[in-house]
C-alpha positions as CSV (number, residue, x, y, z in Angstrom):
1,X,8.2,-15.8,66.3
2,X,4.7,-17.0,66.9
3,X,4.2,-20.3,65.0
4,X,6.0,-21.4,62.0
5,X,7.2,-18.8,59.6
6,X,5.5,-19.0,56.2
7,X,7.9,-16.7,54.2
8,X,11.6,-16.3,54.3
9,X,12.4,-14.0,57.4
10,X,16.0,-12.8,57.6
11,X,17.9,-13.7,60.7
12,X,20.6,-11.0,61.0
13,X,24.1,-12.4,61.7
14,X,27.3,-10.5,62.1
15,X,29.9,-13.3,61.9
16,X,31.3,-12.3,58.5
17,X,32.6,-8.9,60.0
18,X,34.4,-10.7,62.8
19,X,38.0,-11.9,62.7
20,X,36.8,-15.3,63.7
21,X,35.5,-18.0,61.5
22,X,31.8,-18.6,61.4
23,X,32.3,-21.9,63.3
24,X,34.2,-20.1,66.0
25,X,31.5,-17.3,66.2
26,X,28.7,-19.9,66.5
27,X,30.6,-21.6,69.3
28,X,32.0,-18.6,70.8
29,X,31.0,-17.7,74.4
30,X,29.1,-20.9,74.7
31,X,30.0,-22.6,78.1
32,X,29.7,-26.1,79.4
33,X,27.7,-25.0,82.4
34,X,25.0,-27.6,83.0
35,X,23.3,-25.6,85.9
36,X,19.8,-24.4,85.5
37,X,20.8,-20.9,86.2
38,X,19.3,-18.5,88.8
39,X,16.2,-20.0,90.6
40,X,13.3,-18.4,91.9
41,X,11.3,-20.3,94.7
42,X,13.2,-23.4,93.6
43,X,12.3,-23.3,90.0
44,X,14.6,-23.1,87.1
45,X,14.9,-19.8,85.1
46,X,11.9,-19.3,82.6
47,X,12.3,-20.0,78.9
48,X,10.4,-17.9,76.3
49,X,12.6,-18.7,73.3
50,X,12.6,-22.1,71.6
51,X,14.2,-23.7,68.6
52,X,12.0,-26.8,67.8
53,X,11.6,-28.5,71.2
54,X,14.8,-27.0,72.6
55,X,14.4,-24.2,75.1
56,X,16.8,-21.3,75.5
57,X,16.3,-20.0,79.0
58,X,16.5,-16.5,80.3
59,X,19.6,-17.7,82.2
60,X,21.2,-18.8,79.0
61,X,20.4,-15.5,77.3
62,X,21.7,-13.6,80.4
63,X,25.0,-15.4,80.3
64,X,25.3,-14.6,76.6
65,X,24.6,-10.9,77.0
66,X,27.8,-10.1,78.5
67,X,29.3,-10.8,75.0
68,X,26.9,-8.5,73.1
69,X,27.2,-5.1,74.7
70,X,24.7,-2.4,73.5
71,X,23.4,0.9,74.7
72,X,20.0,-0.6,75.7
73,X,19.8,-3.9,77.8
74,X,16.9,-4.9,75.5
75,X,19.2,-4.7,72.5
76,X,21.9,-6.7,74.3
77,X,19.2,-9.3,75.1
78,X,18.0,-9.5,71.6
79,X,21.6,-9.9,70.1
80,X,22.3,-12.6,72.6
81,X,19.0,-14.4,71.8
82,X,19.7,-14.3,68.2
83,X,23.3,-15.5,68.5
84,X,21.9,-18.5,70.6
85,X,19.3,-19.2,68.1
86,X,21.8,-19.4,65.2
87,X,24.0,-21.6,67.2
88,X,21.2,-24.0,68.0
89,X,19.9,-24.1,64.4
90,X,23.4,-25.0,63.1
91,X,23.8,-27.7,65.9
92,X,20.5,-29.3,65.0
93,X,21.4,-29.5,61.4
94,X,24.8,-31.1,62.4
95,X,22.8,-33.7,64.4
96,X,20.3,-34.3,61.5
97,X,23.1,-34.9,59.1
98,X,24.9,-37.1,61.5
99,X,28.2,-35.1,61.5
100,X,28.7,-35.1,65.2
101,X,29.8,-38.7,65.1
102,X,32.3,-38.4,62.4
103,X,34.1,-35.0,62.9
104,X,37.2,-34.7,65.0
105,X,38.4,-31.6,66.3
106,X,42.0,-30.3,65.5
107,X,44.3,-28.8,68.2
108,X,42.4,-26.2,70.3
109,X,39.3,-26.5,68.1
110,X,36.2,-27.5,70.2
111,X,34.1,-30.5,68.8
112,X,31.0,-28.3,68.3
113,X,33.1,-25.8,66.6
114,X,34.6,-28.4,64.4
115,X,31.1,-29.8,63.5
116,X,29.7,-26.3,62.4
117,X,32.9,-25.7,60.4
118,X,32.4,-28.9,58.5
119,X,28.7,-28.3,58.1
120,X,29.1,-24.9,56.5
121,X,32.1,-26.2,54.4
122,X,29.7,-28.9,53.0
123,X,26.5,-26.9,52.8
124,X,27.4,-23.3,51.9
125,X,29.1,-22.6,48.6
126,X,32.1,-20.6,48.7
127,X,32.3,-18.7,45.3
128,X,35.4,-16.6,44.3
129,X,34.3,-13.6,42.1
130,X,35.5,-13.6,38.5
131,X,37.8,-11.0,37.0
132,X,34.7,-9.5,35.3
133,X,33.0,-9.1,38.6
134,X,35.9,-7.4,40.1
135,X,36.3,-5.1,37.1
136,X,32.6,-4.0,37.1
137,X,32.8,-3.2,40.8
138,X,35.9,-1.1,40.1
139,X,34.1,0.8,37.3
140,X,31.1,1.4,39.3
141,X,32.8,2.6,42.4
142,X,35.7,4.9,41.3
143,X,35.4,7.1,44.4
144,X,36.6,4.1,46.7
145,X,39.9,3.5,44.8
146,X,42.3,6.3,45.3
147,X,45.3,7.1,47.2
148,X,44.7,8.9,50.5
149,X,44.4,12.7,50.4
150,X,47.4,14.3,52.0
151,X,48.1,17.8,53.6
152,X,51.3,19.4,54.9
153,X,50.8,21.5,57.8
154,X,52.5,23.5,60.5
155,X,51.1,24.0,63.9
156,X,51.6,25.7,67.3
157,X,50.2,23.6,70.2
158,X,48.9,25.3,73.2
159,X,48.5,22.6,75.6
160,X,45.7,22.2,78.2
161,X,44.2,19.1,79.9
162,X,40.7,18.2,79.0
163,X,39.5,18.7,82.6
164,X,41.2,22.1,83.0
165,X,38.3,24.4,81.9
166,X,40.1,27.6,82.7
167,X,43.3,26.4,81.1
168,X,41.5,25.5,77.9
169,X,39.8,28.8,77.7
170,X,43.1,30.6,78.1
171,X,44.8,28.4,75.4
172,X,41.9,29.2,72.9
173,X,42.2,32.9,73.8
174,X,46.0,32.8,73.2
175,X,45.5,31.0,69.9
176,X,43.0,33.5,68.7
177,X,45.4,36.4,69.5
178,X,48.3,34.6,67.7
179,X,46.1,34.1,64.6
180,X,45.5,37.9,64.6
181,X,49.3,38.7,64.7
182,X,50.2,36.0,62.2
183,X,47.6,37.2,59.6
184,X,49.6,40.5,59.7
185,X,53.0,38.9,60.0
186,X,53.0,35.3,58.6
187,X,56.8,35.1,58.6
188,X,56.7,34.9,62.3
189,X,55.1,31.5,62.5
190,X,58.4,29.7,63.2
191,X,59.3,32.1,65.8
192,X,56.0,31.8,67.5
193,X,56.1,28.0,67.4
194,X,59.7,27.9,68.9
195,X,58.5,30.3,71.8
196,X,55.0,29.1,72.5
197,X,54.3,25.5,71.2
198,X,54.1,22.6,73.5
199,X,54.9,20.1,70.7
200,X,58.4,18.8,69.9
201,X,57.8,20.0,66.3
202,X,58.5,23.5,67.6
203,X,62.3,23.0,66.8
204,X,61.2,22.5,63.2
205,X,59.1,25.6,63.1
206,X,55.9,23.6,63.9
207,X,56.2,21.6,60.8
208,X,54.4,18.2,60.9
209,X,55.2,17.3,57.4
210,X,52.7,15.5,55.1
211,X,50.0,13.7,56.9
212,X,47.1,11.4,55.8
213,X,43.8,10.6,57.4
214,X,44.0,8.6,60.4
215,X,47.6,9.5,61.2
216,X,46.6,12.0,64.0
217,X,44.0,12.1,66.7
218,X,40.4,11.7,65.2
219,X,39.1,15.1,66.4
220,X,42.2,16.9,64.9
221,X,42.1,14.9,61.8
222,X,38.5,15.7,61.1
223,X,39.0,19.5,61.4
224,X,42.4,19.9,59.5
225,X,41.2,17.9,56.6
226,X,38.5,20.5,55.9
227,X,40.8,23.4,56.0
228,X,41.9,25.3,52.9
229,X,45.6,26.3,52.2
230,X,46.9,29.0,54.5
231,X,46.5,30.1,58.0
232,X,43.4,28.8,59.7
233,X,41.1,31.5,61.0
234,X,40.3,29.7,64.2
235,X,42.2,27.6,66.7
236,X,41.7,23.8,66.1
237,X,40.7,22.0,69.3
238,X,41.9,18.5,70.2
239,X,42.3,16.5,73.4
240,X,45.7,18.0,73.8
241,X,44.6,21.6,73.8
242,X,44.2,24.1,71.0
243,X,46.4,24.5,67.7
244,X,47.2,27.4,65.5
245,X,47.4,25.7,62.2
246,X,48.8,26.6,58.8
247,X,48.1,24.4,55.8
248,X,51.0,24.7,53.4
249,X,49.9,22.3,50.7
250,X,47.0,19.9,49.8
251,X,47.5,16.8,47.6
252,X,44.4,14.9,46.4
253,X,44.8,11.2,46.3
254,X,45.4,9.8,42.9
255,X,43.2,7.2,41.4
256,X,44.6,3.6,41.9
257,X,45.0,1.3,38.9
258,X,42.8,-1.9,38.9
259,X,45.8,-4.1,39.4
260,X,46.6,-2.3,42.6
261,X,43.2,-3.1,44.1
262,X,42.1,-6.1,42.3
263,X,42.8,-8.4,45.4
264,X,41.0,-6.2,47.7
265,X,37.9,-6.0,45.5
266,X,38.0,-9.8,45.2
267,X,38.2,-10.3,48.9
268,X,35.3,-7.9,49.4
269,X,33.0,-9.4,46.9
270,X,33.8,-12.9,48.2
271,X,32.9,-11.9,51.7
272,X,29.6,-10.3,50.5
273,X,28.6,-13.4,48.6
274,X,29.5,-15.6,51.5
275,X,27.4,-13.4,53.8
276,X,24.5,-13.7,51.5
277,X,24.9,-17.5,51.1
278,X,25.0,-17.8,54.9
279,X,21.9,-15.7,55.4
280,X,19.9,-17.8,52.9
281,X,21.2,-21.0,54.6
282,X,20.0,-19.7,57.9
283,X,16.6,-18.9,56.6
284,X,16.3,-22.3,55.2
285,X,17.2,-23.8,58.7
286,X,14.5,-21.5,60.2
287,X,11.9,-23.0,57.9
288,X,13.0,-26.6,59.0
289,X,13.2,-25.8,62.7
290,X,10.5,-23.8,64.3
291,X,11.8,-20.8,66.1
292,X,9.4,-19.3,68.7
293,X,9.9,-16.3,70.9
294,X,12.6,-14.4,69.0
295,X,10.2,-12.0,67.3
296,X,8.9,-10.9,70.7
297,X,12.4,-10.4,72.1
298,X,13.5,-8.2,69.1
299,X,10.3,-6.2,69.3
300,X,11.1,-5.4,72.8
301,X,14.4,-4.0,71.7
302,X,13.0,-1.8,68.8
């Protein structure tokens, strides 16, 4: 950013969605390399990003980019730059408060990681939502708290590899022909499955039993859960080939009682509060330590 910010500007962070602690994320992928990075005509890598008087060079950003994959290199560069700024802001505050001289790392924990952990434990309030908070969220979001929908299906798999264009075309054609026959004689489904299916379920008449969302391959899952009861009017495509599908029953998930989901709601709300508190804390650090150059890097990724 050019000059010192006058208002609160949000510095996006994603550490809360990670399986690691905030301290681990802030320390993650930081190496102890002290080299100046790639040189050009004997000069160190240029720096256009600063936190206070500390420069974050293009070499630093390039090293960090490997841990922030994105479709565009500009976005990867912006994500890497943002992560390095967050780390530097936290380490500067560790130094200001004198925590670096008192903290001792435990086990495999790095010293910087331990310092950041202690800093956040001290400075960012960790609030546990009340029973009332959880109940209000439960009442306001009824669609989120129900058992998974289930369907009971039978199928006939006509296998064809993804890269076999002619084979897949033939599998689809055979599936369409079977559907025409089965509409006229639905009692033949088990016989067709035994004679034509490439799935082990053919020995049970093609019966897959009850399935829930996520229990089959994603492309098959998306399609079969949109079907109505009865024989599907088209072959369902998947990575394995084409399927002739019959939906025997549909069971909508029942609403879960508050006691069944209270802990899940509490964990979610606590995570959200923690995220907001961290965001506010980082915004405060940006007002204390001038950040320059990040706006330009993020603008290039837009």
